MINU-765224 format. One record per residue (C-alpha): residue number from 1; residue in one letter; chain; x, y, z. Coordinates in steps of 0.05 Angstrom, whole numbers, padded with zeros to 5 digits. Each point is the difference from the previous one (the first is absolute). Layout:
- NUM,a,A,X,Y,Z
...
This chain:
- 1,x,A,-00139,00742,01213
- 2,x,A,00053,-00053,00007
- 3,x,A,00056,-00008,-00053
- 4,x,A,-00020,-00046,-00057
- 5,x,A,-00008,-00070,00027
- 6,x,A,-00002,00020,00071
- 7,x,A,00058,00013,00052
- 8,x,A,00040,-00060,-00026
- 9,x,A,00010,00032,-00069
- 10,x,A,-00029,-00012,-00071
- 11,x,A,-00045,-00060,-00015
- 12,x,A,00016,-00049,-00055
- 13,x,A,-00022,00025,-00070
- 14,x,A,-00052,-00053,-00007
- 15,x,A,-00037,00029,00061
- 16,x,A,00013,00073,-00017
- 17,x,A,-00055,00048,00025
- 18,x,A,-00016,00068,-00025
- 19,x,A,-00019,00062,00036
- 20,x,A,-00041,00050,-00042
- 21,x,A,-00023,00070,00011
- 22,x,A,-00076,00000,-00017
- 23,x,A,-00041,00059,00029
- 24,x,A,00059,00011,00045
- 25,x,A,-00008,-00065,00035
- 26,x,A,00047,-00061,-00003
- 27,x,A,-00024,-00070,-00017
- 28,x,A,00004,-00016,00072
- 29,x,A,-00040,00061,00024
- 30,x,A,00053,00048,00022
- 31,x,A,-00016,00072,-00013
- 32,x,A,00048,00033,-00046
- 33,x,A,00006,00073,-00019
- 34,x,A,-00006,00024,-00075
- 35,x,A,00075,00011,00003
- 36,x,A,00017,-00065,00039
- 37,x,A,00069,-00024,-00013
- 38,x,A,00018,-00077,-00001
- 39,x,A,00027,-00027,00067
- 40,x,A,00072,-00017,00006
- 41,x,A,00019,-00059,-00043
- 42,x,A,-00058,00010,-00050
- 43,x,A,00002,00031,-00069
- 44,x,A,-00057,00033,-00036
- 45,x,A,-00019,-00028,-00067
- 46,x,A,-00053,00032,-00044
- 47,x,A,-00060,-00043,-00017
- 48,x,A,-00034,-00009,-00066
- 49,x,A,-00064,00032,00015
- 50,x,A,-00029,00056,00038
- 51,x,A,00069,00027,00017
- 52,x,A,00006,-00044,00061
- 53,x,A,00067,-00017,00034
- 54,x,A,00017,-00065,00028
- 55,x,A,00059,-00010,00051
- 56,x,A,00044,-00059,-00008
- 57,x,A,00067,-00016,00034
- 58,x,A,00063,00030,-00028
- 59,x,A,00029,-00069,-00004
- 60,x,A,-00060,-00026,-00041
- 61,x,A,00000,00059,-00043
- 62,x,A,00074,-00011,-00021
- 63,x,A,-00014,-00072,-00018
- 64,x,A,-00060,00014,-00044
- 65,x,A,00010,00016,-00074
- 66,x,A,-00067,00022,-00012
- 67,x,A,-00013,00078,00002
- 68,x,A,-00076,-00003,00016
- 69,x,A,-00044,-00037,00048
- 70,x,A,-00072,-00019,-00009
- 71,x,A,-00039,00031,00059
- 72,x,A,-00048,-00057,-00005
- 73,x,A,00048,-00060,00004
- 74,x,A,00043,-00005,00061
- 75,x,A,00042,-00060,-00024
- 76,x,A,00069,00027,-00025
- 77,x,A,00036,-00050,-00043
- 78,x,A,00075,-00003,-00011
- 79,x,A,00031,-00013,-00070
- 80,x,A,00012,-00076,00011
- 81,x,A,-00076,-00007,00024
- 82,x,A,-00020,00039,-00067
- 83,x,A,00042,-00049,-00043
- 84,x,A,-00032,-00060,00033
- 85,x,A,-00072,00028,-00011
- 86,x,A,00013,00019,-00071
- 87,x,A,00026,-00077,-00013
- 88,x,A,-00059,-00027,00036
- 89,x,A,-00053,00042,-00039
- 90,x,A,00042,-00002,-00064
- 91,x,A,00032,00058,-00031
- 92,x,A,-00048,-00003,-00060
- 93,x,A,-00059,00007,00050
- 94,x,A,00034,00060,00037
- 95,x,A,00019,00033,-00065
- 96,x,A,-00067,00037,-00005
- 97,x,A,00007,00026,00068
- 98,x,A,00073,00019,-00009
- 99,x,A,-00017,00038,-00066
- 100,x,A,-00055,00039,00034
- 101,x,A,00049,00028,00053
- 102,x,A,00060,00012,-00039
- 103,x,A,00032,-00066,00017
- 104,x,A,00005,00018,00073
- 105,x,A,00002,-00070,00030
- 106,x,A,-00024,00018,00070
- 107,x,A,-00058,00039,-00025
- 108,x,A,-00019,-00053,-00049
- 109,x,A,-00005,-00051,00056
- 110,x,A,-00047,00047,00038
- 111,x,A,-00039,00013,-00064
- 112,x,A,-00010,-00075,-00010
- 113,x,A,-00029,-00006,00074
- 114,x,A,-00044,00059,-00015
- 115,x,A,-00030,-00031,-00064
- 116,x,A,-00012,-00064,00043
- 117,x,A,-00035,00041,00054
- 118,x,A,-00042,00037,-00056
- 119,x,A,-00024,-00068,-00030
- 120,x,A,-00017,-00025,00073
- 121,x,A,-00039,00063,00014
- 122,x,A,-00044,-00006,-00064
- 123,x,A,-00019,-00072,00022
- 124,x,A,-00063,00021,00045
- 125,x,A,-00031,00043,-00052
- 126,x,A,00011,-00046,-00057
- 127,x,A,-00022,-00063,00034
- 128,x,A,-00065,00039,00019
- 129,x,A,-00015,00015,-00071
- 130,x,A,00013,-00074,-00022
- 131,x,A,-00041,-00030,00054
- 132,x,A,-00057,00053,-00009
- 133,x,A,00000,-00007,-00077
- 134,x,A,-00002,-00077,00002
- 135,x,A,-00059,-00002,00051
- 136,x,A,-00036,00054,-00036
- 137,x,A,00004,-00036,-00069
- 138,x,A,-00011,-00069,00039
- 139,x,A,-00066,00023,00024
- 140,x,A,-00024,00024,-00065
- 141,x,A,00018,-00069,-00032
- 142,x,A,-00039,-00030,00056
- 143,x,A,-00064,00042,-00013
- 144,x,A,00007,-00012,-00076
- 145,x,A,00023,-00073,-00004
- 146,x,A,-00017,-00034,00066
- 147,x,A,00040,-00033,00054
- 148,x,A,00044,-00039,-00046
- 149,x,A,00012,00054,-00051
- 150,x,A,00066,-00026,-00022
- 151,x,A,-00037,-00062,-00030
- 152,x,A,-00055,00037,-00031
- 153,x,A,00006,-00010,-00076
- 154,x,A,-00025,00071,-00015
- 155,x,A,00056,00029,00039
- 156,x,A,00052,-00045,-00027
- 157,x,A,-00020,00016,-00070
- 158,x,A,00022,00072,00015
- 159,x,A,00071,-00017,00024
- 160,x,A,00065,00008,-00039
- 161,x,A,00052,-00052,00002
- 162,x,A,00038,00029,00060
- 163,x,A,-00062,00005,00042
- 164,x,A,-00018,-00072,-00014
- 165,x,A,00067,-00023,00020
- 166,x,A,-00001,00041,00062
- 167,x,A,-00065,-00034,00022
- 168,x,A,00025,-00068,-00016
- 169,x,A,00064,00013,00038
- 170,x,A,-00037,00022,00064
- 171,x,A,-00047,-00058,-00003
- 172,x,A,00057,-00049,-00003
- 173,x,A,00034,00033,00059
- 174,x,A,-00061,-00002,00040
- 175,x,A,-00013,-00073,-00016
- 176,x,A,00071,-00014,00016
- 177,x,A,-00010,00027,00071
- 178,x,A,-00064,-00041,00005
- 179,x,A,-00043,00061,00014
- 180,x,A,-00069,00014,-00026
- 181,x,A,-00006,00039,-00063
- 182,x,A,-00044,00057,00027
- 183,x,A,-00003,00074,-00021
- 184,x,A,00048,00023,00057
- 185,x,A,00054,-00048,-00019
- 186,x,A,-00005,00016,-00074
- 187,x,A,00001,00076,00009
- 188,x,A,00060,00001,00049
- 189,x,A,00036,-00052,-00045
- 190,x,A,00001,00042,-00064
- 191,x,A,00051,00051,-00012
- 192,x,A,-00005,00073,-00004
- 193,x,A,00012,-00006,-00074
- 194,x,A,-00061,-00038,-00008
- 195,x,A,-00044,00052,00033
- 196,x,A,00033,00056,-00041
- 197,x,A,-00012,-00041,-00062
- 198,x,A,-00076,-00006,00018
- 199,x,A,-00009,00075,-00016
- 200,x,A,00020,-00009,-00073
- 201,x,A,-00049,00023,-00054
- 202,x,A,-00017,-00071,-00019
- 203,x,A,-00041,-00005,00069
- 204,x,A,-00036,00066,-00010
- 205,x,A,-00067,-00021,-00036
- 206,x,A,-00012,-00064,00045
- 207,x,A,00024,00025,00067
- 208,x,A,00018,00075,00003
- 209,x,A,-00054,00030,-00040
- 210,x,A,-00046,-00018,00056
- 211,x,A,00044,-00006,00062
- 212,x,A,00054,00053,-00001
- 213,x,A,-00034,00053,00043
- 214,x,A,-00027,-00049,00049
- 215,x,A,00072,-00037,00003
- 216,x,A,00036,00067,00008
- 217,x,A,-00051,00045,00031
- 218,x,A,00049,00059,00013
- 219,x,A,00029,00001,-00070
- 220,x,A,-00007,00074,-00024
- 221,x,A,-00057,00012,-00055
- 222,x,A,00054,00023,-00046
- 223,x,A,00039,-00066,00008
- 224,x,A,-00018,-00066,-00030
- 225,x,A,00026,-00069,-00007
- 226,x,A,00060,00022,-00042
- 227,x,A,00022,00047,00051
- 228,x,A,-00005,-00052,00052
- 229,x,A,00036,-00049,-00042
- 230,x,A,00056,00047,-00014
- 231,x,A,00011,00017,00072
- 232,x,A,00002,-00073,00027
- 233,x,A,00043,-00021,-00054
- 234,x,A,00048,00055,00016
- 235,x,A,-00002,-00022,00075
- 236,x,A,00013,-00072,-00022
- 237,x,A,00062,00024,-00034
- 238,x,A,00023,00037,00061
- 239,x,A,-00013,-00061,00042
- 240,x,A,00036,-00046,-00045
- 241,x,A,00061,00046,-00002
- 242,x,A,00000,00002,00076
- 243,x,A,-00010,-00076,00008
- 244,x,A,00061,-00012,-00046
- 245,x,A,00041,00049,00038
- 246,x,A,00013,00047,-00056
- 247,x,A,00022,00071,00008
- 248,x,A,-00052,00054,00009
- 249,x,A,00048,00058,-00010
- 250,x,A,-00028,00027,-00064
- 251,x,A,-00073,-00004,00019
- 252,x,A,-00039,00056,00036
- 253,x,A,-00018,-00035,00064
- 254,x,A,-00049,00053,00022
- 255,x,A,-00038,-00004,-00062
- 256,x,A,-00003,-00076,00002
- 257,x,A,-00024,00005,00071
- 258,x,A,-00054,00049,-00019
- 259,x,A,-00023,-00048,-00055
- 260,x,A,-00001,-00058,00046
- 261,x,A,-00043,00039,00053
- 262,x,A,-00045,00032,-00054
- 263,x,A,-00016,-00068,-00028
- 264,x,A,-00013,-00032,00068
- 265,x,A,-00049,00056,00013
- 266,x,A,-00034,-00019,-00063
- 267,x,A,-00011,-00068,00027
- 268,x,A,-00011,00014,00074
- 269,x,A,00006,00069,00032
- 270,x,A,-00003,-00030,00071
- 271,x,A,00059,-00046,-00014
- 272,x,A,00041,00057,-00028
- 273,x,A,-00015,00042,00062
- 274,x,A,00015,-00058,00045
- 275,x,A,00070,-00014,-00028
- 276,x,A,00022,00068,-00016
- 277,x,A,00026,00018,00071
- 278,x,A,00044,-00060,-00005
- 279,x,A,00032,00012,-00068
- 280,x,A,00071,00026,00005
- 281,x,A,00015,00015,-00074
- 282,x,A,00003,00074,00006
- 283,x,A,00045,-00005,00062
- 284,x,A,00051,-00046,-00036
- 285,x,A,00001,00043,-00062
- 286,x,A,00025,00059,00043
- 287,x,A,00054,-00047,00025
- 288,x,A,00036,-00013,-00066
- 289,x,A,00072,00009,00003
């Protein structure tokens, strides 16, 4: 293996590369023995997880003030870069991350990126719940109140103030875009909160007493409308937290993920099986700095 940066010496800090021992193979495929030593010009640095080592240039090592390197983030920052990042994101916003890692500035920046990646990883599962939920409830409203269910007086009489406002808003938006007010446009235009609200108890006698099991055929026998309403409400809270770029550090992401996937299975098992191989939440959780 050539010295760090090739024959011409170390690369600039911004493009620094890492070599790590993982199953005795370097990142670039060179076989390493279990007691392999760093090549000339490289120093071994203990990683955060799995007792892995990384090799970095001696020159780079002396310029870094951080003591630990995230094995899952190859970008190494100098202190000036960290200063600018903190100013950009705001010290107030970074404080939660700083506090979580004992005010280690380098590690806090990595934790911030990890939090963003975790939110991104939740997207495919949460959007599957949202889309499946609204389509399932929408089909039930079609069956009960007809093709223009959002204008049926029997249905409108059930709605609370917020649901009325949601319907009025989506109809104005569709009209402003000069589109036809049809079922598909109405359903797609309504917020996740609208559909979560449709599982409230006020809709139970008129809608859910006769349609719950047909709308959600995989809902376990011991679960009812309240269980489903609680689950989707918790998912909506998680979704909103992610959408507003809030920290997820104090949550149990694996428990959140299990809830999302279980709820999706209550709505459509095939959809859950379809997206599961593409969901990266457990993988990202293991990468926490």
